[in-house]
N, C-alpha and C positions, 0 to 999 in steps of 0.2 A: 392233917391236910389243911392248907391255908384256905381262908375264906374272908370275905369282906375287904380284900385288899384292892388297891388301884389296879393291879395286874388282873385279878379276877374280873373286875368290872369291865375292863376293856375287852378281855377275851369274851365275856358273855355278850357284849354288844356286837361282836364281830364273828361269833361262832357260826360255823356252817355245819360241821358234822364231827363225829368221833366221841370217844369216851372222855370223861372228866375226872379221871384219877391220874395222879402223877405217873408219867411214862406212857399213857395212852396217846395214840396219834390223833391229833385234831386238825381240822381244816379251818382256817381263818380267812375272812374277807379282808382284802388289802385296799386301803383308801388311796394311798399315795406311793409312788416309787421314785427312786433316784438312781441314776447311773453316773459313773465318771469314765473318763476317756480310756483309762488303762483296762477297764473291764467292760466298758459300754459297747465298744465296737463289736465284740463277739455277741453280746446280749442282743443287739439290734439285728445282727446277721441271723441269730436264732429266731428272733421275732419274725423276720422275713421268711425264714424257712417254714414257720408255722402258717404262713399265708394269712397273717392277721392284718387286715387293711387299716385298722385304726385302734389306738389303745382304748381300753374300757374302764380305766381307773378314773377317780375324781380328778387326779392331778399326777402327771408324770413329768420329771425334769431330767434333762441330759446336761451334765456339767463337764467342762473341760478344765481340769485342775492338776493333773498328774504329769502327763507327757508334753511338757511345754518347751523343753530344750530341743529345738529343731535342728539337730545335727543330722543332716540328710532329710529326704522328703517324707519319711515314713509317718512322723507325728502329724505333720500338716495334712497329709493324705487322710489320716484317720479323722482329723477335725472336720474336714470337708464332707466326709461320709456322714459323720454324726450330725452335722448341721442339716444336711439335706434329708436324711432319714427321719430326723425329728420333725421336720416340716411335713413330710409325707405321712407320718404315723400319728400326728396330733400331740407331739411332745414339746414342751417349752425347752428352749436351748439357752444355756448360759455359757458364753464364749470365753476363751482365754482372757485372763485379766479381771474377770468378774469375781473371782474368789474361790475358796475351797468349798466343796459341795456341802459339808456338814455345817460349817459356819454360816454360809449363805442361806441354807435351808432353815436353820434355826431362826435366823433373822427375819426372813421374808415369807416362809411358807409353813412352818411347823404349827400344828393345831393340837391343843390338848385333847386327849381321848381318841385321836385318830391312830390308825395303823400305818406304818411306813416301812417299806421293804426296799433296801438298797444294795446294789452290787459292790459294797465296800463294807468291810467288817466293822468300821467305826460309825456306821449308821446309828447305833444306839445313842449317839450324841443327842438325838431328838428326845430321849428320855428326860433330858433336863427341862423340857417344857411340858412334860406330862403325856408324851406320846408313847405308844408301844412300837418302838423303832428297832428293826432287826436287820442284820447283815445276812446276805445270802449270795450264792453264786449267780452269775449272769443269767443262766437258763431259768432259774426260779423266778428271777425278776421279770424276765421276758414272759413267762407264764402268767405272772400277776398282771402285767400290762395287757395280756390277752384276755383277762377277765377270770382267770382260774384262781382258786383259793391257794393259800400257802399252808403247807403241812409242817407242824412241829410236834414235839412231844409235850403233852400237857405238863406245864412246869411245876416244880416245887418253887416256893417263894421264900427266899432268904431275906428276912427283914433286918435292915441295918438301922438301929435306933441312934439318932444323933442328938446329943445333949450339949449344952454349953455353947461357946462361941470362939471362933479362931482368934488367937492372939496376934500381936504385931509380927509381921513378916512370915506368918504361917498361912498356908494357902490350900485351896481346894485340891491341888495336885498332891499335897502331903496327905490328904484324907484318903485318896484312892490308893496311894502307895502304902499307907497303913493297912488298908483292907487287903491289898495284894500280899502283904507280909503275913496276913492271917489265913487267907483262903488259897493262896498260890495261883499259878496259871493252869493247874490241872485238877481234875476231879470234880468240876462244877457243871458238867454237861447236863442239860435238862433243867437248869435252874434260872430263875430271874432274881435279880437283886433289887429290892424295893426299899427306898429310904423313907423314914418317918421319924417322928419325935420332935421335941421343941427346938432342936438345933437346926432343923430344916429351914425355919423362917429366917434365920440369920444369913442364909446363903442366897445370893442373887442367881438369876437364871444362867448367866455366863459361868459362874462358879459351879453350879449344878451340872452344866453341860460338860465341863472339864472332867467331872467325876464319872458321868455316864459314858463319856467318850472312851476313857481309858479302862472302863469296866469291861470292854471287849477283851482285855488281856486276861481276865479271869476265866474265859472260856464259857461264860454264861450265855443264855439266849438273848438277854438284854438287861438293861438297868433302867430304873424309872424313879422319878420324883413325883410327888403330887403336884397338881395345878392349883395354886393358891394366890394370895395377894401379890406375892413377888412375881408370879407368872403374869398376872394382870398388869402390873406396872411395866414389865418388859414389853408386852404386846402393845400397850398404850404408847410407849416410847417409840415403837416401830410403826406407829399409826395403824395398828391392827387390833384395836381393842375388841372389835366385833368378833374376832376369832377366839376370844377367851371364854372358857367355861370352867367352873370349879370342879375339881375331881380329886377327892381325898379318900383315904381309907376310912372305914367305919371305926368308931371309937373302940369297938370290941374285936377288931380284925385279928385274925389268927395267922401266924406265919409258921412255916415248917421248921425254921430255925431263926433265932434272933441273936445278932451280934451288936453290942453296944460300943459306940465310940464317943468319947468325950472330946468335943472339938477343942476345948480349952487345954487339953493335955497333948494335943497333936503338935509335933515340932517339925522343923524342916528335915526332909528326908530325900534319899536318892535311891533309884534303882541302879545297882552296880552292874558292870559287865558280867555276862551278856544275856540277861533275862530280866523282864520287868518285875519279877517277884524276888529278885536278889536284892532285898531292900535293907538299907542301913540308915541310921540318922546321919545328918551332915556332921554332927559332933564326933561320931565314931570314926569318920573317915579321916579327919585331920586336914592339915593344910597341904593337900596334894596339888602339885603344880598343874596348871591348866593351859592348854595351847589354843583351844577354840571354844567359843560359846555360840550356840544357835538358839534363837527365840522365835517361835512360830508353831506351825502345824495345826491340825484341826483340834488339838488338845488345848493349846494355850496361845491363841492369836486373836482373842477378842479385844474390843476397844479397852476394856478394863485392864487386861493384862499389859497391853503395850503402853497405855497411858501411865501405868505405874512405873514401868521401866523407864519411860521418857522423863518422868518426874524425878526419879532417882538420879538419872544421868545428867540432868540439866546443870550446866556449869562445870561438869566434871569431864575427865578423859578416860577412855578405856586403857587399861594397862598395856604398854607397848608389846608385851610378850603374847598378847591375846588377840585373835581376830574375832570380832563380834559381828554376826549377821542376823538380820531381823526380817521375817516374812509376815506381813499382815495377812489376816485370814480372809479378808474380803475387801472389795473396793470401797465399801461403806466405811470400814475401819480406816483404810489408808487415806481416804479423802477427809475424814474427820480430823485425823492427826495432822494432815497437811494444812487444813484451814485454821486449826487452833494453835499452830506453831510448834506442836510437840514433835512433828517430823523433823523440823529444823534442829531441835534439841538433840534428837538421836544422831543426826548426821554430824552435828558439831562435836559430839562426844567421840566420834570415830566409828560409828556403826555403819555397816554396809547394808543397804536396803535391797532386799530381794523381791522378786515378783510375788504377787498375791496368788500363791498356789502351794502345793505340797512340797515341791522342790526337794531339799536334802532329806526330808523325812522318808521319802520313798527311794532315796539313793540317787537323786538327780542333782549332782553337783555338791560342792562344799565338802568333799571328802577330807578328813583330817590327815595331817602328816603322819608318817610312821612314828610309832612310839610316842604318840601324843594323846593326852587326855582331852576328850571333847565332852562338854556339858550341853545337853539338849533338852528343850521343854517338850519333847516329842512323847510318843506312846510306846515305841518299840526300840529296843537296843540289841536285837539279835546279832550274833557275830557276823561281821562282814557287811551288815546292812548299810553302813556308811559309805561303802565302796572301797574301804581300806582293810586289807586282811590283817587280822590280829588287832583290830581296833579296840580302844578303851573308851566305850561310850556310856555315859551316865545320864539318867533321866531325872530331871529336877524341875522345880517350879520356876516361874519367871523371877521371883524374889531371890532364889538361890543362884539362878543363872546370872543375874545382873551383879550380884555380890562378887561372883568369881570374875566377871568381866572387869570389874574395878580393881580387884586385888591381885589377879593373876593366879589365884589358888582357890581350891574349894574352900568356901567360907560360909559359916553360919551367918545368914543375913542379919540376925538379931544383934550381931557384934559390930555392925557398921556404925561408925561414929556420926550418925545422922538419924533424925526421927523418921518413923515409918509413915510414908505418905498415905493419906486417906483419899481414895478415888470414889467420889459419890456416884450413885447410880445415875445413868443418863436419863434425863427427862424427855428428850426428843432426839432420836437418832437422825442423822442426815439420810433421808430416804430418796434414792434415785434408782429406779428400776429400768432405766432406758436401755441398758445393755441386754436385757432379756429379750429373746426373740420368740414371739408368739407364733404358733403354727397357723396356717390358713384354715378356714372352716372346712375346706375340702382339699385333701392332699393328693387326690387322684392324679393331678397333672404335674406334680412335683417330680423333677428328675433327680433320682438318687445317684450321687457321685461316687463312683468306685474306681479308684486309681489302681495301678498294677500291683501295689503292695498289699492289697486287701483280698484275702481268700475266703472261701466258704468254710463253715464248720466241718471238720472231717467226719466221715461216716464210720460207724462201728458195725461189727458183725454180731448177730445174736449169740447168746451164751451157748457154747458147744455142749453136746451131750456129755463129753468127758473133757476135763481140763488136764492137759499135759503140760504142767507148769515147771518153769525153771526159775529158781531164786536168782534174780538179776542183781539184787542188792539187799544187804541187811544193815539196818541202821538202829540207833539207840533211842533213848527217851527224848521227848520234847522236840521232835523234828517239826520244824515250821514250814509253812509254804514258801518262805524265803529260801530254805534249804532245797526244797523241791524245784521251785521255779524262781531263779534269781531275778531281781528287779534291776534297778540302776540302769546301766548302759544297754541292757537287754530289753527294756520295756518297749522300745520302738518296734520290736519284732512280734508283738502280741497279736497282730492281725495276720500273721504269716506263721501258721502252726508248723509246717515242715522246718522252717528256719529256727523258730523258738524252741522246738523240741530237742534241738541239738545241745541245749545247755541244761537239760533236766539233771538235777543232782550234780551240777558242775563242781560244787564245792568239795565233793568227795573224790574227784578225779585225781589219781596219783600220776606223777610225771612218768612218761614213757609207757603207761598202761592204757588200755582201751577205756573210754568214758562209759558212763552208764548208758547214754544214748546209743553208742556203738554196740555194746553188749546186748541191749534190749532189741535193737533192730536185727541183730544176728539171730537171736532167738525167734523173733517174729518171722523172719525170712526162712527159717528152717521149718516152719509150720507148727511151732510150739507156742506156748503162752507165757508171757512174762509174769513174775510174781515179785512183789515188794514185801519185805518183812520189816516191821517196825516194833518198837517196844511201847512204852506208855506215852499217852498224849500225842499220838501221831497226827500231823496236819494242823497244828495250832497256828494261830496268826491270822493272816489276811484271808479274804474271801475269794482270792484269785482262782477261778475255775480252771485256769490253764494248768494248775497242779494236778488236775484230773485229765484234762483234754490231751495234753502232750504225752503223758505216759500211755494213755489209751491209743494215741496215734502210733506209739512205738510198740504196741502189741501187748501191753500189760492188761491182764484179765483179773488179777486177784491182788488185794492188799490184805496182809494178815498182821495184826498187832494186838497188844494187850488192851489198848483203848484208842479210839479214833475220835477226833473232835467233831462237833456238830456240823459246821458248815462244810468242812472237807468231806465228811461222810456223805452228806447230801450231794455234793458235786460228783463224788465217785459213782453214786447210784445213778445220777442223771446221765452219766456218760458210759454206763454199762460195765463199770468195774466192780467186781464183787468184793465188798468189805467184810472180812471175817475177823473174829477174835479168838485168841488162844483160850481154851478151857483150862488147860494146865499151864500156868506161867512158866514152868520148867521147860516146856516145849520150845520156847523162844531160844533157850540156850542150846537145844539139841539141833536146831536147824542152822545151816550155814549157806553163804553165797555159793552158788554153783550146784547145790542140791536140787533134787526134783521134788515137786509136790503134785501128786496125782489125785484128782477128785473125779470118781466115776459117777455117772448119772446125776450130774450137777443140777439140772433143772428140777428133777424129781426130788432130790434131797432138800432143796429150798422149800418145796411145797409141803413136805412131810412134817417137819418140826424145826426148831431153831438150832439143832445140832447137825453138823456136816462131818461125815466120815471121810478122811483122807489118808493117803499113804505117803510118808516121807521116804524118799529113796536117796541115800547118801551117795557121795561121789565114789565111795569104795564099793558100791553095789549093794550094801546092806539096806534093809527096809524096816521101817517102824510104823505101825498104825498110829494115826493122830486124830484126835477129836477136836473140831473147831465149832464155833457157834456164830450165829448172826442175829441181828436185831432188826430185821427187815419187816415192814408191813406188807400186806397183800399188794398194795400199789407199788411198793419198792420192788417186790419180786417180779411183778409184771414188767417193770422197767429193765431190770437186770436180764431177764429172759430175752427181751426184745433187743438188747444191746444199747439201751439208753432211751431217754425221753423223746428225742427227735424221731427215732425209729418207731416208738410206740405211737 
């Protein structure tokens, strides 16, 4: 068991209740929260449903950074609601154009040693500054804003010892890709990754934040760096030195597992289609023709990243076969580039400058052409996430991205016939907080704006005495929340559950056959209960709780899989869907779409032990007993029985 780590120290300082052995459920006090507009609307509707008049955290922020393509009124309707409800509830508001939540929060609000809960899976970006920053569903964030503790499994701590120093054209992105090649995207539930060792001191806060940001793809609870002299320099440059405190692991700290990475041995890498852990070196890939390069996202849109790209591109032109687009991570970054002339260098090279927001990373525009390789400095390359079916999306560092933009092919940046630019740490960032909107001291008189496209969270029914389930769909390994609830053009429907639920599992719809939504609704309307069957690592990816809300609206009562990822598991429980695991992995092969899964005395079975007895009734009428298991705490069981947290 780990001890003396940065993780342990922050947990001890925020501990509320629970056991302290790995796997025990503990409750933690949350200092700060953040929401973004794609998940925030539902989070604040849930906060209203709790009748919470004012948030009780030290600091809560509502960012608008996802749904900014205002094709139709839906997105702007959401923004007006978020702006007004923030004022009413005591939340700071960051409007469109101010930047990506994780980048801006790191710059202006992150504090070492604090806990941060965000309704976005990449909230662990804050670990780059020494925070325990965790992603969660919107309902969990709403509960934290209402003053409730956050529950997690007491984590195992994976120590990643960094030695050496990165070489020319090798990047922090390559470090996290290296770790993904070791740990993969599955099997890491209930763990925290903590970085230590002499190599840590060679990395700036923006570099560390890249690593902790994409650590979300490991499926861990969070990732964290110590708070040290580099942290102090970053906060001083942001005119926030008073927020600094030193927080490092004890010299004799013990980790549950140690992985050592020599930074000097790291080379340019890429996550190949269509998973962040499908990692190869750039050298292995060869000179693959590239049609599109995108630089930005919460992973790689810091001043350091874009200044490096601008320096390489100065006086040069993007290859004519490539479209290069760049999205700065914050208004601070964009304004600094504009004032020092680097923005002009990017434009002169042929780059298209996008809005300061998530944009194409979340499927909002910039879809590549058919049969075209796209290189992106983003954190996810799930199939179809770009908005193009059959896409060929590679995840790379800014260094590798700009090399491809210049050559028109995947290129090891170390082979470019020019020296590697050195971007010094910024001594004083351009600080301008005038776009943040502070809430009034008393929000009682604020009118909350609700346009016609914004609905209330749907109600669920309590867990029935017996579940008469029908398997509506059976899916395979590594099903992401993108598979379950597509983003892109559908994002604007997130405040309208009946409309958004129509595209659940849309990617699996076969031409001429009923969609998942149609099949599930038919099962629901017949008085039965929908069942989803998955295999390993079900629900990985984003924190979008709509991947639980919309199936719940369609009558799904049970999800059965070999393993379910942490945030999605919590979202299922929050909305009254029973998450179960196969005891015998062979049972996954025995069950098929259209079969029935019957669970008698369901509430009582949850109370007795962690095993649930069920009966599989095949389409031919034959039946087989099946044993399932759950990992629910007493609080979880109470939520499931009640039909979800809002009912409880």
